[in-house]
N, C-alpha and C positions, 0 to 999 in steps of 0.2 A: 454361436455355432448353429447353423440351420439343421433341422431334422432331416432324416433320410428323404430322398426324392419321392419315394412312394407315399409319403405323408404330406406332400406339397402338390396337390392337384392344380391344374392350370386354371386361370381365371375364367376361361370360357366354360369349363365344366361347373365351376362353383356358381357362376352367374346363371347358368341354366337351372341348376338345382334351386338356387335362392328364388328365382322368379316363379318356378313351379310350386315351391313350398308356400310362397306368399300368396299367390293367386289361387292355389288349389286346382290348377288346370294346366295341362300340357298345351292346350290350344291357346289359352291366354298368355302363357309364358312365351310361346312361339311368336305370337303377335307382338308382344312387347320387345322381344329381342330381334325381330325381323328375320326369323328363321322358320324352317318348316317344322311341323309337328314331329316328323320322324327324326330330324336333326336334334331336336331337344331331347327326345326319348333316348337317342343313342348317347348323347352327352351325359345324361343322368345315369344310364346303365354303365357307362364307362367309369363314372365316378364311384358308383357302388362297387364295381369290380376292383378298382384301385385301392379303396379303403377296406374292402371286405365286409361291408355292412349293408343290409337292405334299408334304404331310406324311405321308400314308399311301399304301401300295400296297393296293388293294382287290382281293381274290381271292374270288369267289363270295360266301360269307357271312362271310368273315373279313377282318381288316385287319392290317397290320403297318407299323411305322414305316419311312419312308425314312431314309437316312443323315442328310439334313438334318433330318428330323423328330425323330430321336433327340437330336441336338444341341439343337434348339429346345425339346424337352420338358424336358431337364435345366435349361435356363435359365429357362423359364417356371415350372417347379415351384418353383425356388428363389425366384423373384420373388413368386409367390403365397404362399409360406411367410412371406416377410418382410412382405408386406402384412398377412397374418393376424396375425403376431406384433405388428406395430405397432398394429393395431386392438385386440388383446387388452390390450396394455400401456396404451393410452390409456383403454380402458374401466375397467381396474383402478385407474388413477390419473389421472383427467381433469384435475386441477389442477396437478400438478407435473411430470410426465414421468418417463421411465424411462431409466436409464443402464445399458447393458450393458458390463460391465468384464471384461476378460481379466486374470487374475492368475497369478503364479508361485506354485506350490502352498505352499511353506513360508513365503514372504513373506506370502502372503494369510492363511494360518492363524495365523502367529505375530505378525506385525506389524500387518497391516491390519484383520483381523476384530475384534480387541479394541477398536479405535479407531472403528469404523464407527458405533457407537451415537451418538457425539458429532456426527458429520456428520448422521445422520438426525434427531437432536433439533433441530439447527439448521436443517434443511431438511425439514420434515415432509411436504411435498408430493412429494418425490422418492423413487422406488423404485430400488434398485440390484440388478441381477442379476449374479452372479459365475460365470464359467466359467474353466477352466484352459487356458492355452496356454503351452508351453515355449519357443516360438521365434516370430519375426516371421511375420506373415501379411499378406494383401492385404485392407485394410479395405474395398475396393470389393466384395469377394466374400463378406464375412462380416458378419452383423448385429451387429457389435460397435462400440461408440462409442470406446472407449479401452482401453489395455492397459498393464500394468506391464512395463517392459523393463529388463533388466540387460545391460550390455555397453558397446560404443562408441556414440556418438550417431549411429547409422546405422539408418534404417528407411525403405526406399524408399516414397515416396508419403505419408509421415506427418510430422507435426510432433512435436517432442520437447521436453518441459519437464523440466529437471533436478530431481531430488528429493533425492538424497543420495549420499554416497560410502559405501564399505564397508571395514571393517578385518577381516582374517581372522587366525585363530590356529590352530596345530596343537593339537588337543584329543584326549584319551583318558580312559579311566577311571582312577581312582586306583590300582586294583589293577594295571592294565597298566603304568602308569608305575613302580610299585614293582618290577615284575618285570623291567624292562628298564633298562639303564644309559643314560639319555638326559641328557646334560649340555650338549651344544651342537648346533647345527642339523645338522651332518654326521652325527651319531649316528642321525638319523631315516632315513638310507639303509639302516640295518641292521634296521629293524622293519617290520612290515606297514603299508602306507599305503592308505587308503581314498580312492577317487576318485569324482568326479561326472561323469557322461557329458556333461553340458552344459558342463563346464569341463575338457576333457581335458588341458590344459597348466597347470592351476593350481599343481600341486606344482612343476613345473619353474620357473615364475615365482617362486614363494616361495623356492625354493632359490637362484635367481639373485640375488634381492634380499637374501638372507642371506649372500651371498658363497660359496656352495657350488656347485661344478660338478656337475650332474646331468643325465643324458640317459636317455630311455627308462624313466622311473620307472613301475613296474607295480604292480598290486594289485587288490583287489576293486572292482567298479564298481557305482555306485548312480545311480538316475535322479532322486532327490530328496534334499535336505538332511535331511529328517526321518528317512529310513531310514538315511542315513549317520551321523547323530548317534546314533541308537539302536544301530547296530552299534558305534560307538565306546564308548558306555556299556556295551555288552555285552562289551567287552574284545577285539574282533576286530582292532583296530589304531588308528592315528592318523588322524583326519579333519581336513582343512583347512576350518574352518567360520567363517562370518561371526559376529563377536562379538555383534552385536545380536540375532541369531536364537537364540543359546544362552545368553543372559545368565542366565536362571533356572537352567539346569542348572549353570552355573558357580557361581552363588550358593549353590545347594544342595550343591555338591560332587560331583554326579553325573558331571560332567566337570571335568577340570583341564587347564591348559596343559601339553602335553608339553615344550614349550620356551616360556618366557614371552617370546615375541617376536611382537609384532603387526606385520602388514604391511598397508599400505593398498593395496587393489586398484587397478589402472589403470582398470578399468571402473567405471561408475556406474549408479545406478538412475534411470530416467526414466519419465515418463508419456507414452505415445505415443498419438496420435489423428489421424484423417484431417483434412486441411485443410478439407474441406467441413463438418465437424462442430465446428470450432474454437470457434464462437460459440453452440453449442447450450447453452441455459441450464443444464440439469443438469450438463453437462460443465464449464462455466465455474465453477459452484459447487463441484464436486468438485475441480477443478484448484486453485482458490484454497485450498481446505481442506487438501488433501494436501500442498501445498507448505509450508504453515504447520506441519503435523504433522511433516514430515520435518526442518524446520529445528530442531525441538526434540529430535530424536533424538541422544542422546550417542554419541560414538564411543569405541571401546576398552572395556576392562573397567571395570565399576563396582565398585570394591573397598571392602570394609568398612574403616572407619578402624581403624588399629592401636590396641590398648588402651594406655592410659596406663601408664607404668612408675612 
């Protein structure tokens, strides 16, 4: 339900206000909007009268935002940006619609992107825009329809659809493993360990599930799995990595298990989306598709069959 008409100023009034707020000048706003200075001044005054709040302090030939005006300008600028983006997306794809999806970097690059072609082939009218987000955000304040989430099934104000679980393994380069005596999980306490900033306690959890007491495990920090896996391949240490994200490196022998012990993470991958967008057709199509794709994802290492003796 829309608010009362008096709280919905026309776009022309809002555009005049936003331009003047951004440029700090009636003259500059008039030039940008191809209007006269008096026309811009009248539109801003009409907006102030409609909402009952002074937005500018007028001093001789200059203007400056009031405290209320600064806050209002920020909100209006974002609203106009979203309207413009929605209009551009509709013009670019009038038949299908656009899905703005937030992804985790390595998950998006390694798992999702290679599969997206199948979705687009099956849904030719839909356009997908990808942006990176490492942590939950407020869907009400961001022009994003859905997001890939890893963790517990908690995202305030959002619905969550389970995608898949995750199995991790300590991995390193073959040369690193050859240079260090690693025979059981406790031996990993004596070698450099590589950590992900978004999973600060991942190693402690892995050791606990492996029956090893470990507290305050330290080492190099990385903000993405991609860089952590590259560091492991470069011989800098052992990284705790999701098997499904490094399957090719394992197959090619660029990474090997430091200890051949896979542990299932307590967290899961989810598709998160706002309740208000749950029935948005492009989101419904993508949700149904990615759930099916995730169900086909094998867990654990895919090993080559042993040669017959």
